[in-house]
Structures are given as structure tokens and as C-alpha cells.
C-alpha positions as CSV (number, residue, x, y, z in Angstrom):
1,M,61.9,-80.9,80.4
2,R,61.6,-83.6,83.0
3,R,60.0,-81.2,85.4
4,K,57.2,-80.3,83.0
5,L,56.4,-84.0,82.4
6,C,56.2,-84.6,86.1
7,L,53.6,-81.8,86.5
8,A,51.5,-83.4,83.7
9,L,51.6,-86.7,85.4
10,V,50.4,-85.1,88.6
11,S,47.6,-83.5,86.8
12,V,46.4,-86.7,85.3
13,C,46.6,-88.3,88.7
14,I,44.5,-85.7,90.3
15,C,41.8,-86.1,87.5
16,A,41.8,-89.9,88.0
17,S,40.9,-89.4,91.6
18,C,37.7,-87.6,90.6
19,G,34.4,-89.5,90.6
20,G,32.9,-88.0,87.5
21,G,33.6,-85.2,85.1
22,D,31.6,-82.8,87.3
23,G,33.7,-83.2,90.4
24,S,31.0,-85.2,92.3
25,T,32.0,-87.9,94.7
26,P,31.3,-91.4,93.3
27,P,29.0,-93.7,95.2
28,P,30.3,-96.8,97.0
29,G,31.7,-99.3,94.6
30,G,32.9,-96.6,92.2
31,N,29.7,-96.4,90.0
32,Q,28.7,-93.0,88.5
33,N,25.4,-91.5,89.7
34,S,23.0,-91.5,86.8
35,P,20.5,-88.6,86.2
36,P,16.8,-89.3,86.5
37,T,14.7,-90.4,83.5
38,V,11.6,-88.1,83.0
39,S,8.5,-88.4,80.9
40,A,5.7,-85.9,81.0
41,G,3.4,-88.3,79.1
42,A,1.9,-88.1,75.6
43,D,0.3,-84.9,74.2
44,L,-3.5,-85.0,74.2
45,T,-6.5,-83.1,72.9
46,T,-9.6,-82.5,75.0
47,N,-12.6,-80.2,75.4
48,E,-13.4,-77.3,77.7
49,R,-14.3,-77.9,81.3
50,Q,-12.9,-81.5,81.3
51,D,-10.9,-83.2,84.0
52,V,-7.5,-84.1,82.7
53,T,-4.8,-86.3,84.3
54,L,-1.1,-85.6,83.5
55,N,0.6,-89.1,83.8
56,G,4.2,-88.2,84.4
57,T,6.8,-90.8,85.2
58,V,10.2,-90.3,86.9
59,T,12.7,-93.1,87.4
60,D,16.1,-93.0,89.2
61,P,18.0,-96.2,90.4
62,D,20.2,-94.1,92.7
63,S,17.8,-91.9,94.6
64,A,14.3,-90.5,95.0
65,P,14.5,-87.1,93.2
66,S,12.1,-84.2,93.8
67,V,9.6,-83.5,91.1
68,K,7.8,-80.4,90.0
69,W,5.2,-79.4,87.4
70,T,5.3,-76.0,85.9
71,Q,2.8,-74.5,83.4
72,T,4.6,-72.5,80.6
73,A,1.8,-71.8,78.1
74,G,-1.9,-71.2,77.9
75,P,-4.5,-69.8,80.4
76,S,-3.5,-70.6,83.9
77,V,-5.1,-73.7,85.5
78,E,-5.0,-75.0,89.1
79,L,-3.1,-78.4,89.4
80,S,-4.2,-80.8,92.1
81,A,-0.5,-80.7,93.2
82,D,2.8,-79.6,91.7
83,N,5.2,-82.0,93.5
84,A,3.8,-85.3,92.3
85,A,4.4,-87.1,89.0
86,V,0.7,-87.7,88.4
87,V,-1.6,-84.6,88.7
88,T,-5.0,-83.5,87.6
89,F,-6.7,-80.2,86.5
90,T,-9.9,-78.9,84.8
91,T,-9.5,-77.4,81.4
92,P,-10.6,-73.8,81.0
93,V,-13.2,-72.3,78.7
94,V,-11.4,-70.9,75.7
95,G,-12.4,-68.7,72.7
96,D,-10.3,-70.7,70.2
97,D,-8.4,-74.0,70.2
98,T,-5.7,-73.3,72.8
99,V,-2.5,-75.1,73.8
100,L,-1.6,-75.6,77.5
101,T,2.0,-76.6,78.0
102,F,3.3,-78.3,81.2
103,V,6.9,-79.1,82.1
104,L,7.8,-81.9,84.5
105,T,11.2,-81.5,86.2
106,A,13.1,-84.0,88.3
107,D,16.1,-83.0,90.5
108,D,18.2,-85.6,92.3
109,G,20.5,-83.0,93.9
110,V,23.6,-84.5,92.2
111,N,23.1,-84.1,88.5
112,A,21.6,-81.3,86.5
113,P,17.7,-81.2,86.7
114,V,16.0,-83.2,83.9
115,S,12.7,-82.0,82.3
116,D,10.1,-83.1,79.8
117,S,7.0,-81.3,78.5
118,V,3.5,-82.2,77.4
119,D,1.0,-80.2,75.4
120,V,-2.8,-80.3,76.2
121,I,-4.8,-78.9,73.3
122,V,-8.2,-77.6,74.6
123,S,-10.7,-77.4,71.7
124,D,-13.1,-74.5,71.6
125,G,-16.6,-76.1,71.9
126,G,-18.3,-73.0,70.4
127,V,-21.6,-71.8,71.7
128,T,-24.1,-74.1,73.2
129,V,-27.8,-73.1,73.0
130,S,-30.5,-74.4,75.3
131,R,-34.2,-73.6,75.9
132,L,-35.1,-73.2,79.5
133,N,-38.9,-72.8,79.6
134,P,-41.2,-75.8,79.6
135,A,-42.8,-76.6,76.3
136,G,-46.0,-74.6,75.7
137,E,-44.9,-71.8,78.1
138,S,-43.9,-68.2,77.3
139,Y,-41.1,-66.7,79.5
140,I,-41.0,-63.0,78.2
141,D,-38.2,-60.5,78.5
142,P,-35.7,-62.1,80.9
143,E,-33.8,-59.7,83.2
144,L,-30.9,-60.6,85.5
145,H,-30.8,-59.8,89.2
146,P,-28.0,-57.2,89.9
147,L,-26.8,-59.1,93.0
148,R,-27.8,-62.7,92.8
149,D,-27.9,-65.5,90.2
150,E,-31.6,-65.0,89.5
151,I,-33.8,-64.1,86.5
152,V,-37.1,-62.3,86.5
153,F,-39.5,-62.8,83.6
154,Q,-43.1,-62.5,82.7
155,R,-45.3,-65.6,82.3
156,N,-48.9,-64.7,81.3
157,Q,-49.8,-61.9,83.6
158,Q,-47.4,-63.1,86.3
159,V,-44.0,-61.9,87.5
160,W,-41.8,-64.9,88.3
161,V,-38.2,-65.1,89.7
162,G,-36.1,-68.2,89.2
163,A,-32.6,-69.0,90.5
164,F,-30.0,-70.3,88.0
165,D,-26.8,-72.2,88.4
166,A,-23.7,-70.0,88.0
167,D,-21.8,-72.8,86.3
168,T,-24.3,-74.2,83.8
169,G,-26.5,-71.1,83.5
170,R,-29.6,-73.3,83.8
171,F,-32.5,-73.0,86.2
172,V,-31.9,-74.7,89.6
173,S,-35.5,-75.9,89.7
174,D,-37.3,-77.7,86.8
175,T,-39.3,-74.7,85.6
176,G,-37.5,-71.6,87.1
177,M,-40.8,-70.5,88.6
178,D,-39.4,-70.3,92.1
179,H,-41.1,-67.1,93.5
180,L,-44.2,-65.3,92.3
181,G,-43.8,-61.6,92.5
182,D,-47.3,-60.5,91.2
183,D,-50.0,-61.7,88.9
184,T,-51.4,-58.3,87.6
185,I,-48.7,-57.4,85.0
186,E,-49.7,-55.9,81.7
187,L,-47.6,-56.3,78.6
188,T,-47.2,-53.3,76.3
189,T,-46.7,-53.5,72.6
190,S,-42.9,-53.1,73.2
191,R,-43.0,-56.4,75.1
192,N,-41.0,-54.8,77.9
193,G,-41.5,-57.1,80.9
194,P,-40.4,-56.7,84.6
195,E,-37.2,-54.8,85.3
196,Y,-34.9,-54.8,88.4
197,G,-34.2,-51.6,90.2
198,L,-31.5,-51.2,92.8
199,D,-30.8,-48.5,95.4
200,S,-29.2,-48.3,98.9
201,S,-32.2,-50.0,100.5
202,G,-32.1,-53.0,98.2
203,I,-33.9,-54.5,95.2
204,A,-37.4,-53.9,93.7
205,I,-39.1,-55.2,90.5
206,F,-40.9,-52.6,88.4
207,Y,-43.5,-53.5,85.7
208,N,-46.5,-52.2,83.9
209,S,-49.9,-52.7,85.5
210,R,-53.4,-51.4,84.9
211,G,-54.7,-48.5,87.0
212,S,-58.2,-48.4,88.4
213,D,-59.1,-46.0,85.5
214,G,-57.7,-48.3,82.9
215,S,-54.5,-46.3,82.4
216,A,-51.1,-48.0,82.1
217,Q,-49.2,-47.5,85.3
218,F,-46.2,-48.9,87.1
219,S,-46.3,-51.4,90.0
220,R,-43.5,-52.3,92.3
221,A,-42.7,-55.6,93.9
222,L,-40.4,-54.6,96.8
223,E,-38.0,-57.4,97.8
224,L,-38.2,-58.1,101.5
225,G,-36.0,-61.1,101.3
226,V,-35.3,-64.0,98.9
227,G,-38.7,-64.9,97.5
228,N,-40.6,-62.5,99.6
229,Y,-42.2,-59.4,98.0
230,T,-44.7,-56.7,98.9
231,V,-46.6,-55.3,95.9
232,Q,-48.2,-52.0,95.2
233,Q,-49.2,-49.7,92.3
234,L,-46.5,-47.0,92.4
235,T,-47.7,-44.3,90.0
236,P,-51.1,-42.6,90.3
237,D,-53.9,-43.0,87.7
238,G,-54.0,-40.5,84.9
239,S,-51.4,-40.4,82.1
240,D,-50.4,-43.7,80.5
241,R,-46.8,-44.6,81.5
242,I,-45.0,-47.4,79.6
243,N,-41.7,-49.1,79.1
244,Q,-40.3,-48.5,82.6
245,L,-36.5,-48.7,83.1
246,P,-35.3,-48.3,86.7
247,S,-31.9,-47.1,87.8
248,Q,-29.4,-49.5,89.4
249,D,-27.2,-47.5,91.8
250,A,-26.5,-49.0,95.2
251,S,-25.3,-45.5,96.4
252,S,-28.6,-43.7,95.7
253,A,-31.2,-43.3,98.4
254,S,-34.0,-44.2,96.0
255,T,-34.6,-45.7,92.6
256,Y,-35.4,-43.5,89.6
257,L,-37.6,-44.6,86.7
258,A,-37.2,-43.4,83.0
259,Y,-40.2,-44.2,80.8
260,G,-42.5,-43.1,78.0
261,R,-45.4,-40.8,79.1
262,L,-48.3,-40.9,76.6
263,A,-49.8,-37.4,76.5
264,A,-50.6,-34.6,74.1
265,N,-47.4,-32.9,72.9
266,S,-48.5,-30.3,70.5
267,G,-45.1,-28.6,70.3
268,V,-43.5,-31.4,68.3
269,P,-45.0,-32.9,65.1
270,G,-45.4,-36.6,65.3
271,A,-44.9,-36.8,69.0
272,S,-47.0,-39.2,71.1
273,G,-45.9,-37.9,74.4
274,F,-42.7,-37.4,76.4
275,I,-39.7,-39.3,77.6
276,S,-39.9,-38.7,81.3
277,Y,-38.4,-39.7,84.7
278,L,-39.5,-39.8,88.3
279,D,-38.0,-40.3,91.7
280,E,-39.5,-43.4,93.4
281,P,-40.6,-41.5,96.6
282,S,-42.5,-38.9,94.3
283,P,-44.1,-41.2,91.7
284,G,-46.7,-38.5,90.7
285,N,-44.0,-36.0,89.7
286,D,-43.4,-36.6,86.0
287,I,-40.3,-34.7,84.8
288,D,-40.3,-34.5,81.0
289,V,-37.0,-34.6,79.2
290,T,-37.8,-34.7,75.4
291,A,-40.5,-35.7,73.0
292,L,-41.5,-39.3,72.5
293,R,-41.2,-39.7,68.7
294,S,-41.0,-42.7,66.5
295,G,-37.4,-43.1,65.3
296,F,-36.0,-41.1,68.2
297,A,-37.2,-43.0,71.2
298,G,-34.9,-44.8,73.6
299,F,-33.4,-44.4,77.0
300,R,-31.0,-46.4,79.2
301,W,-29.5,-46.0,82.6
302,L,-25.8,-45.8,83.5
303,K,-25.5,-48.7,85.9
304,G,-23.9,-47.4,89.2
305,A,-25.1,-43.8,88.7
306,P,-28.4,-41.9,88.7
307,I,-27.8,-40.9,85.0
308,F,-29.6,-42.0,81.9
309,A,-29.0,-41.4,78.2
310,T,-31.7,-40.5,75.6
311,T,-32.1,-39.0,72.2
312,V,-33.1,-35.4,71.7
313,A,-36.4,-35.5,69.7
314,E,-37.3,-31.8,69.4
315,P,-36.5,-30.2,66.0
316,G,-33.5,-28.0,66.2
317,V,-29.7,-28.1,66.3
318,D,-29.6,-30.9,68.8
319,E,-32.2,-33.1,67.1
320,G,-31.0,-36.7,67.0
321,Q,-28.1,-36.2,69.4
322,I,-27.5,-38.0,72.7
323,K,-28.5,-36.3,75.9
324,L,-27.3,-37.4,79.4
325,V,-29.8,-36.7,82.2
326,N,-28.8,-36.7,85.9
327,A,-32.1,-37.6,87.7
328,Q,-30.6,-36.7,91.0
329,T,-29.6,-33.2,90.2
330,G,-31.8,-32.5,87.2
331,E,-28.8,-31.6,85.0
332,E,-29.3,-32.3,81.2
333,R,-26.3,-32.3,78.8
334,V,-26.1,-32.9,75.1
335,V,-22.9,-34.9,74.5
336,T,-22.7,-35.6,70.7
337,N,-22.8,-33.3,67.6
338,D,-22.1,-35.6,64.7
339,A,-24.4,-36.5,61.8
340,G,-27.2,-39.1,62.2
341,V,-30.0,-39.9,64.6
342,K,-28.7,-41.9,67.6
343,F,-31.3,-44.4,68.7
344,D,-31.5,-46.2,72.1
345,P,-28.2,-44.8,73.5
346,F,-26.8,-46.9,76.3
347,P,-24.0,-45.7,78.6
348,W,-21.5,-47.7,80.7
349,F,-18.3,-47.3,82.5
350,A,-15.7,-48.7,80.1
351,P,-12.5,-50.3,81.5
352,E,-10.8,-49.9,78.1
353,F,-11.0,-46.1,78.6
354,D,-9.8,-46.0,82.2
355,G,-13.4,-46.3,83.5
356,A,-14.7,-43.2,81.6
357,I,-18.3,-43.1,80.5
358,A,-18.8,-44.6,77.1
359,I,-22.1,-44.6,75.2
360,Q,-23.1,-47.0,72.4
361,A,-26.0,-46.1,70.1
362,R,-27.6,-47.3,66.9
363,V,-27.1,-45.0,63.9
364,N,-28.3,-45.4,60.4
365,G,-30.4,-48.4,61.5
366,T,-27.4,-50.6,60.7
367,D,-24.4,-49.6,62.8
368,I,-23.3,-49.2,66.4
369,A,-21.4,-46.0,67.2
370,V,-19.3,-45.8,70.4
371,Y,-18.6,-42.5,72.1
372,V,-16.3,-41.8,75.0
373,D,-16.0,-39.0,77.5
374,R,-12.6,-37.5,77.0
375,G,-13.2,-34.6,79.4
376,G,-14.6,-32.1,76.9
377,D,-18.1,-30.9,76.3
378,I,-18.7,-33.3,73.4
379,F,-17.9,-37.1,73.6
380,E,-15.4,-38.5,71.1
381,R,-16.7,-41.1,68.7
382,V,-14.1,-43.9,68.8
383,A,-15.7,-46.7,66.8
384,L,-18.4,-47.5,64.2
385,L,-19.3,-51.2,64.4
386,T,-20.9,-52.7,61.4
387,P,-22.5,-56.1,60.9
388,P,-19.8,-58.8,60.4
389,A,-19.2,-60.4,57.1
390,E,-20.5,-63.8,58.4
391,T,-24.1,-62.7,58.4
392,E,-26.5,-61.5,55.7
393,L,-28.6,-59.5,58.2
394,S,-28.2,-55.7,58.2
395,F,-30.4,-54.0,60.8
396,V,-29.6,-53.5,64.5
397,Q,-31.9,-53.5,67.5
398,S,-31.7,-53.7,71.3
399,A,-27.9,-53.2,71.7
400,E,-26.6,-53.4,75.3
401,P,-23.1,-53.0,76.7
402,F,-21.7,-55.5,79.2
403,V,-18.5,-55.6,81.2
404,S,-17.1,-59.1,82.0
405,R,-15.6,-60.0,85.4
406,N,-12.2,-59.8,83.7
407,G,-12.9,-56.2,82.7
408,I,-13.6,-56.5,79.0
409,S,-16.5,-54.6,77.4
410,Y,-18.8,-56.3,75.0
411,I,-22.1,-55.3,73.2
412,S,-24.9,-57.7,72.8
413,L,-27.5,-57.0,70.1
414,T,-30.1,-58.3,67.7
415,L,-29.3,-58.3,63.9
416,K,-32.5,-58.3,61.8
417,D,-33.5,-58.6,58.1
418,D,-36.0,-55.7,58.4
419,P,-35.7,-52.3,60.0
420,G,-39.2,-52.5,61.5
421,S,-40.4,-53.9,64.8
422,V,-38.9,-57.2,65.9
423,F,-42.3,-58.4,66.9
424,T,-44.2,-57.7,63.6
425,D,-41.9,-57.0,60.7
426,V,-39.0,-59.3,61.1
427,S,-38.8,-62.8,59.7
428,D,-35.2,-63.6,60.6
429,S,-32.9,-62.3,63.3
430,E,-29.7,-63.3,65.2
431,I,-28.1,-62.5,68.6
432,W,-24.5,-61.3,68.2
433,I,-21.8,-60.3,70.7
434,Y,-19.4,-57.5,69.5
435,G,-16.1,-56.3,70.9
436,I,-15.9,-52.5,71.0
437,S,-12.6,-52.2,69.2
438,D,-12.9,-51.0,65.6
439,G,-11.4,-52.5,62.5
440,A,-11.2,-55.8,60.6
441,D,-10.0,-57.8,63.6
442,R,-12.9,-56.8,65.8
443,F,-14.3,-59.6,67.9
444,T,-17.8,-60.9,67.0
445,L,-19.7,-64.0,68.1
446,D,-23.0,-65.5,66.8
447,C,-24.9,-66.5,69.9
448,G,-27.5,-68.7,68.3
449,D,-27.9,-72.3,67.0
450,G,-27.9,-71.3,63.3
451,A,-31.6,-72.0,62.7
452,P,-32.9,-69.7,60.0
453,N,-36.2,-67.8,60.0
454,A,-36.1,-67.3,63.8
455,V,-37.0,-64.1,65.6
456,R,-34.7,-63.4,68.5
457,H,-34.7,-60.4,70.9
458,E,-33.4,-58.8,74.1
459,A,-30.1,-60.4,75.0
460,E,-28.8,-60.2,78.6
461,M,-25.3,-61.1,79.5
462,R,-23.8,-62.3,82.8
463,S,-20.3,-63.6,83.9
464,G,-20.9,-67.1,85.1
465,A,-18.6,-69.3,87.1
466,S,-16.5,-70.4,84.0
467,Q,-17.8,-68.5,81.0
468,I,-20.1,-65.6,79.9
469,L,-23.8,-66.5,79.7
470,V,-26.3,-64.9,77.4
471,Y,-30.1,-65.1,77.9
472,Y,-32.6,-63.9,75.2
473,N,-36.1,-64.6,73.8
474,E,-36.7,-66.5,70.7
475,I,-40.3,-65.9,69.4
476,Q,-42.0,-68.9,67.9
477,P,-44.6,-68.7,65.0
478,S,-47.2,-69.7,67.5
479,G,-46.4,-66.5,69.5
480,L,-44.8,-68.3,72.4
481,F,-41.6,-66.7,73.8
482,D,-38.8,-69.3,74.4
483,L,-36.2,-68.3,77.0
484,V,-32.9,-69.3,75.5
485,L,-29.5,-69.7,77.2
486,C,-26.3,-69.3,75.1
487,E,-23.1,-70.6,76.7
488,T,-20.5,-68.5,74.9
489,G,-17.3,-70.2,75.9
490,L,-15.9,-66.7,76.6
491,E,-13.8,-66.3,79.7
492,P,-16.0,-64.6,82.4
């Protein structure tokens, strides 16, 4: 009994010799080392692309502890430092109100690390709409340079190129009229202005001009360097050729043009000519693909390949179906067989389908169908995108796919109140951005300012420095074409 008591006393004695309960050595004088006191600061709410300061504080009477900031929630941002109590960063562009959480931790090397967190709520600013052209000027059919932050557009009978700032999306100069490409452009009834072509030798701009016999032909402004062009009529006089769309394939030796060739086509009722294509070095060699018929027309290039999509317009089993044409090999292939006429089919390489070719096309005048190459003869229809519930407009025009720098596919389009031409029959229209997934949770974004009774057309998308930018025309009652910039707030 006495022996057990002795052991207990020894045990107490040993514990009494300890500095603290954790076995640490007490500082001189016998006082216990206190853990740091940490505050990450008060929660705050701010907007996109704002500079924010995290005012952390760390106090410790016994030592100078190390400090570290760690982000634990929200889109990643770059802190000015991670080992100081006070740091700064710039808020990201977000699609919805988003919480960024940061944790400040102090470690004195003696006690357990101490942390505190702060939330920064970044408010979604929504879209911002700006007009880029000077008052009283028309900037028609903007198109984006494939390699640089530049826009080509038509002003009167002139081709102009202007640089824009990748961060703001606005012109670098006051007017955007930086470089004059040509002053002989003709505008067809489709209002199709100058278009960029790209091949292994570089960039050229293609547009309609008037031949010496009065026919509609294509001219080319070949880019010799930034702001330096050599101009010539490309196609020979004769048949009228309109609505030029050039290929954009840096691996091709030359640029191909798809277009409408106005000529007698007695074999197809209601046809006004042919959808054709040519190889730039052989501009007089028109290769006809299908009839040019109202309600069937439309053709678009697959960017990065010498392939374009069009709609079969001859009566028969394939009428109204999508045809892919390889301009380099001459191969033609019908890739759909479902009901409905597909208008203005537009192919792209879709990251969501492992980089396979996808095609979006307008069907029924109101919907966008999406088809994907699954390896068979016929593409699989994977989605049917209808107008969102937030709009009263029903009819679709000028839909165009776009892949963001982050590898997300979107479709820009015009929604209208009338199925006719956007230039003559429409009293109201809106620019929308669609995600390509189907179902009730599909992403949609109205890319306008909400003003009613406005005619909008031809949206072009680009990943800017901090968000996706959209450019389009808004047609005024006076007939002037405003060049509109929509800052979407979407991650680029």
C-alpha cells in the first residue's frame, strides 16, 4: 500500500516539472507560451474585376509567428503574397454571385496553428452593353481577326480594320478606323460584309465588289503586315457571286471560298442558282454543290479544316438534310436523315464530345438542333435547343458556335418576332447565348440592354482577357448599323 502511494507521488512530481500540458518547455520566468491571435478581417461584398485588400491581423506577445493565406472556395485568384497578413487580389468575372473564401493561418512553432477565415462575395454584374461606332456612322457586319485582337467591318463602301483592347473589348483608337483595306466594297441584300480567310500563308479579307461588266464578284485584300494590304478582284467577270465565306485553316496551302452563284438552274424548281465553292488559286473554277433555294440556303466552314456544311436543296430523299463538303478532296457526304429542313448548318470541333465534329442547324424556324459525329455514317442528334422562357421571341437566325478558351461550347444567335428577313420583316430581336446541353437547366444569356423594338443581328464571340466578348449589329430606324459590344461576364 505504501509503495503504490509513493509511485503516485512520483508521478505528480514529474507532471509538476512540465512547463505546460503539451510537454513544452516554459519560457524564462515560468510563464506559459500563448498561441497567436488571428483575424482574417470582416466579410465583404464587391463587384467583378475589382482590387480587394484582405486586412488580416496577427498578434503574439511571445514571438513573430509565420503567416499564410490559403484560398478554400471560389474561382482561383492570384494573391499579391501568401506570407503577409495584408494582401491584395483582383476579383474574377463570375456568372452568378460567387463566394471566395480565404483562410489566414499563424504558426508560432510552439502551439498548434491558429486560423481565421473571411468571405468575399463577388456580385455578378450582368452584361454590359456599349456602342462602339461614332454617332451617325454605320459599322456593318463585324468579323473578328483569327489571330489578333482586331475587327474588320464595312463603313460605306470601305473595308476598315480596327484594333480592340482584349480586356475591355473596346477600340484602342477613338473610331476603330485604324487601317483602310479597300474602298470599292459592294453590299448585297444579305448585308454580308468583309470576311477573314486564313491559310498557311496568312490572312486575307474577302468581300463583294463590282466587276467591270457590273457583275457581283469577290475582291481580296491580302494582308502583307499589320495595316498593309494589297487589293485585287479575285473572281473573273461573268456569273454573279455573293455572300462569300472563306475557310480558316492554318494548315491549308490556300483559302477556299463557299458562296452563292446566281445562275440559271432549270433542274430545281424555285432555284436561283447554286451553292458553290472555289480554291483561291483557281478563282474561275466554280464547283457547284447544291441548288440555291429560298428556305434551304446556308453554308458554314469548319474552322481548322477545309470542310463546310450546307443543306441539300435538290428534291429527293436527302432534301433538307445536312451535307459536309471537303473542298480539298471534293468529297461530299450527307450526315443527317431526320425530319425537318436544316437551315444554315454550322460545324465545329466540340470539346464536350472529345473534339468530334458537331453541327448546329436551325430547324422548324424556331429551334437549334445539335448533331455529333459518333463514328457512323449519320451524325447523332444530341440536343434540340428551344427559345428560353425569359423571352417572348420565337424565331431563330444567324446561329454560330463558339468555343471559349476554357474549352466550353456556346452558340450565339438572333431571336426574332418574325420568321422573315431580319432586315425587312423584323420589328424586334435579341442576341442570346446558349449552352449546348439539353434540358431545363440549359445555360442561356440575353446579351442585350433590354431595349424593346430593336433589330439585332450577326453576333461574333471572342474570349477576352477576363471574360467572353460579343460583338453584333443593332439596326436603327434610320438604317444606320450600330456596332455593339456585349461584355458577358462569362469566364473566357
